N, C-alpha and C positions, 0 to 999 in steps of 0.2 A: 494549651491544646493546639496541636497541629493537625489539620484535616486535609484530606486529599481528594475531595470532590464526591464523597458519599458513594463510592463505587463506580462512578461514571467513567473514570479514567484508569481502572484497575489493571488494564492490560499493559500500560506503560508507566507513566510517572505518577499515577494516582492510586498506588496499591495500598499504602499504609497510612494509618492515623496514629498519633502519639499523644497520650494524655498523662500528665504528671502534675505534682504539686509539692509544696513544702520542701524547698531546696535546702540542701546541706549547707550551702554557702552561696552568697551573692557577690558577684564582681561587677562593678560599674565605674564609670569615669569619675575620677577625683582630681583635685589640683595636683596631687603627687603622682597620679597614675593615669596617663592619657595615651592615645594613639597606639603606636606599636608596643609601648610598655604594657598597656592593658592586654593586648593580644598575646604578648610573651607570657604574662602572668597567667592568662587563661590556658595557654599551652602547658605550662608547668603543672597547673592544677589537674588538668586532664591526664597528664602522664602519671601523677600520683594516684589518681583513681584507677588507672589501667594496670596496676600491679596485679599479677595472677589472673589476668583476664583470658589467657589462652584457651583453657578448657571450655569456659563458657562461650567464647567466641566461636570455637569449633563446633559446638553443639547447636548454636543458634546463628550460624553465619548468614542465613537468609534474612534475618531481622535487621532493620536499619539502625536501631537504637538499643543499646544494652546498658543504659545509664551513661551519664556524661553531662554535657553542657547544652542548654537551650536558652536562646535569648535573641537580642536584636542589636543591630548597629543602625543608628539614624543616618540619614544622608549627611547631616552636619558632622558626623564622626570623620568624614573626609577632610574637614578643616584641620584635624589633628594629624593627618598623614601627609598633607601638603600645605604650603604657605598660601593662604587664600584671604581675600578681603572679607570684612564683616559689615557690609553695607545694609543688608536687609534687616528688618525688625525680627527679633526673637521673642515670641509671645506665647509659646507652648512650653510648659515646664517639664515635659517628659525627659528622663535621663538621656544623655547623648549616646550611651551604650549601656546595656544591661544583660548579664548572663547569670542564670541560676545553675548550680551544680546539683544533679539529681541522682539518687541511688536507686530509684525505681521508676517504672513507667508501665502503663497499659498500652500495648501495641496491638492494633487491629489490622489484620491482613484481609483486605477485601477480595483478593483473588482466591485464597484458600478458604475464606469465610470462617476464620477463627481468630481468637484473641489470645495474647500472651501477657501474663504479668511478669515483667522482667524485674528481677529483684536480687540484690546482693546484700546479705546480712552484715557484711563487713563495712558497708557504707551508710547504714542507717540504724537508728535505735528501734525502729518499728519492725515488727514481725510481718510476714506476709498476711497473716490473719488480721493484724491491725489495719493494714492497707485496704484489705477487702471490706473491713468494717466501715472505712471512710465512705466507700461507695454506697453502702446500705444506709448509713446515717444521713448522707446528703439526699438520697432518694426520699427518706422519711421526712426530712425537713421541707423539701420542695413540695411534697404531696400535702403536708399540713399547712404550709405557708407559701402559697404560690407567689412567684416573683412579681414585683410591680411592673406592669407593662411599660415598655419603652415608648416614649412619645417625644416628638419635636414640639417645643413651645413657641418657636419662631420658624419661619421658612429659611431654607438655605440661601445665603447671599454670597456672591463672589467678591474676592478682594480686587478684581479688575472689572470695570465696566466694559461693555463691548468696544467703545471708542478707545479706552485705555489699552485694551488688547491690541487693537489695530495700530495705535501709535507705537507701542513697544515692538510690534512686528516690524515696523519700518526701521527701528533702531537695529534690530537683529539683521535685517537685510543689509544695512550699511556695514555692519561688522563682517558679514559673509562676503560681500562684494569687495570689501577692502582687504580681504585675505587673512583676517584674524582667525577665522574658523571656517569649517565646511558645513557643519551641522550643529544646532543647539536644540536641546530638549527644553521646551518652554511650557510652563504650567500656570494655571490659576487655581486658587484655593476657594473652597466653599465652606461656610461656617454657619452654624445654627445653635440656638439654645435647646437644651434637652433635659429630660428627667426620666427616671425609671431604670430598669435593669438592662444593661447593655448586652448581656449574654442573650437575652430574648431577641434583641435586634440582630445579633450575629446569626442566631438560628434561623430567623426569618429570611435573611439574605442568602444564607447557605442553601436553603431549600429552593429558592428561586434562581440563584445564580451559583451553582456548584462549580468550584475551580480547584485545580490540583495542588495549589500552594496556599491554602487558607490557614488562618491561625487566629486564636483568641488568647489574649493575655489580660489578666486582671491584677493590677499593681497599685493598690491604694486608690488615689484619686484618678488614676489613668486606666482606661480600657483601650485595648488595641483590637480592632475588628478588621482583619486582612482577608481579602478575597482575590488573591493574585493568581494570574495564569502563568507567570513567568519564573522560570528557574534562573537563578544567578550562577552559582557554582555547586557542582556535585563532585565529591571525591569518593571513589569506591575502588578498593584494591589497587590504589596507585594511579588510577585513570581519572583525569579531570574532564568534566563536561560542563559547558555553558551553552545556554539556548536563548540568544537575544531575540526579542520581538521588535520589529520595526515594520510597520504597515498594518493598517486596520480598516475594516469595512463593517458597517452595521449588518445585522441579520435581516434578511428579507421577510416580507409579510406572508409570502407563500413559497412553495418549493421552487418555482421557476425564477422568481425574483432573487431568492436566496442564492441559487446557483449562478445567476448572472453576476451578483455582487462578489461571490467567491472567485469567479473567473476574471472579473475586472481587476481584483487585487493581484491575482497570479500573473497578470499581464502588464501590471503597472511599472513602467520604466522608472518613474520617480521613486516609488516605494522600494523597488529593487536596489536603486542607487543608494538610498538611505540605509537599507539593510546591509549592503556590502561595505559601506563606510564603517559601520559598527563591527561587522565581522573582522575587518582588518585591524581595528583598534583592539578587539579582544584577542586576536591572534598575537598581537604584540604584547599584551598584558600577560598571557599565558606563557609566552616564550621566555619571560623573565624568571620563571620558576619551574618550567618543564624541561625535559631532556631535549638536547638539540635534535632538530628535524622530526620531533614527535608530534608537533602541533598540526592537526588536520581539520578539514571542514567536510565531514561526511554527508551533511545535508545542507543545501543552500536553497533558500526561498521555498521552504515547505509551507503549506497552508494548514493551520490548526483552527478548528471551529469550536466555539464556546456558546453557551446559551444566548449571549447578547451580541457577540462580535465574531468576525473572522480575523485571524492574525497571520502575518507573514513572519515565519520563524526560521532561523538557521541554527545549525549545531556545530560547535567548535570543540574539539577534544585535544588532549595532550597527556603525556605520561610525566607525572610529578617526579622531580629529582629526589633521590633518597635523602638528601640533606635538607629538604624542605618539609613543611608541615601544613596541616589544614589552616592554621592561623597565619602562617607566612604567606600562603596562597591568598587569603583574604587581604592581608596588608598590601600586597602588590597589585591587587585587582580592584579594590574598593575605591569609590562606588562603581557600580556597573556602567560600562560604556553606553549601553542602550538608553540610559536615562540621564546622561550628561551631554554627550555630543562629541565632536572631534575637531581639533585635538582636545583631549579631555580637560586638562587644567585650564586652558583658555576658555573653553565652554563653561566651566564651573564659575570662572570669574564673571563672565557675562550674565549667567543665571543670577548670581548674587546681586549684580547691579540692577537688573530689570525686574526680577520678581520681588514684590513688596515685602514678603515674609520669608524667614527661614523655612525650609521644607520639613523639619523634624523627621519623622519616620518615613514620610513619603519619599520614595525612590531610594530608601535605605535597604536593609535586608533583615529578614528573620532567618536564624541559623540554628541548626543542631549539629553538634559534634559528638559522636558516640565514643565510648571508651575503646572500642575495637577499631578505631581509625576512620570510620565512615562519616562523611559530612554531606549535608545538603542545605541549600539556602534558596531563598526567593528574592526577587526584586519586589519591594513593597509598593507596587502600584495597586489601584482599586482598594485602597486602605483607608479606614476611618480611625481617627484618634479622638477619644473622649478625654477631655481635661476638665474635671469638675463638672460644671453645668454647661460646658461648651463641647460641641462635636465638630470635627473638621474632616474634609475630604478634598481630594485634588484630582484634576484632569489635565493632561498635558500631551504634547506630541513633538516630533522632531521637525525643525524648520531648516530647510535647505534653500539654495539659490532660486530654484524654480517653484518654491511653495507659493500657494495662493492664500492671502490673509484670511478671507472668509471661510475657505475650506478648512484651514487649520483650526480656526476658532470652532467651527462646527464639529471637528474631530474630537476636540477636548470634551465637548458636550456628549458626543456619541459614546465615549468611553465611560463617563461618570454618571450620566443620567439614569441608567438602569439601577445603579447602586443607590442613588438618592431616592428614586421612586420606591425601591424595595424597603428602605429603612423608614420611609414615611407612610407605608401602607398599613 
């Protein structure tokens, strides 16, 4: 399920929700199929599904998804696209990449206040009435057997103590002042024991902290609860859009304080410098697959406000080369520059050295690619992973030469604390 903020952002990037289940086929990383090979295989499968899509696409061109692929790339999928060290501990068993191919979806349009059952009988053995029966059956099951409430059985605990964080911050500053990098996105992980129905936790958080790039996946022992405000890559009618976030302030306790914090962010030289570094990195990434001279920055240093934070956001666009595809765009841009640093590869090497654990889905991407060529994706920040009886969440931020250690530490808490409080309420 992909949610877009429950109607709060319907005028721009939060118009549609997509709900589906029972994939026709699942593609995921194996020893024989990794990195670009997996993305190429995904592209071929989508092309097969797209045969005779023209009439359907013309009738429903406004809808974002007409069947196709929905899934995710973990941050660690980047190790299959570049040569990177593997120093940190890998203790979350979530697949490195996972995509389901779907022949139907329920698409809700919050702007027009209507829902569409998108369905192609050539792609599934189920009839449209069979699919509608699924919704009625599930409603009956949940009304007769309410879900077990989700609870934490231990408090969240970070994989870095306060002092650990400060020590690693000094290592980062050494790398920055030595010229290894200009910026590194550095994060700490919070873990707890849990039990109960993870979807009820997703619902609780979504009501309290609606975001335009939310998503819930239930995959055996794993549940993904993502509440991201950040778009990674959108592809629509050949135009690519990415919207990096760099710069954060908490919301104020009253209108006056809130406006002061918003203004402080908009005037912050440090945050603008961080944002500009990532804009330049993403311009370079898009230039690898977009038409010459088409990459533009229509919005620089915009302020976007969410229930718990203000963010400094820029917009980078480009026109995709005809020879490129949604999956090649992903291959040349993943992972997103806003959550690595600059230069990207060196920043990723430093992240692996200094963060104790692999990131798993944190700072990866949730993606859909429709049969009619449209793609959208998130950066999976503000995301929780349930792995059996454990649940994990992350908070991070960009470190630059003039960063203050204590301020950066507090920023990681500012970003993640509302999520941890919501799931524990």
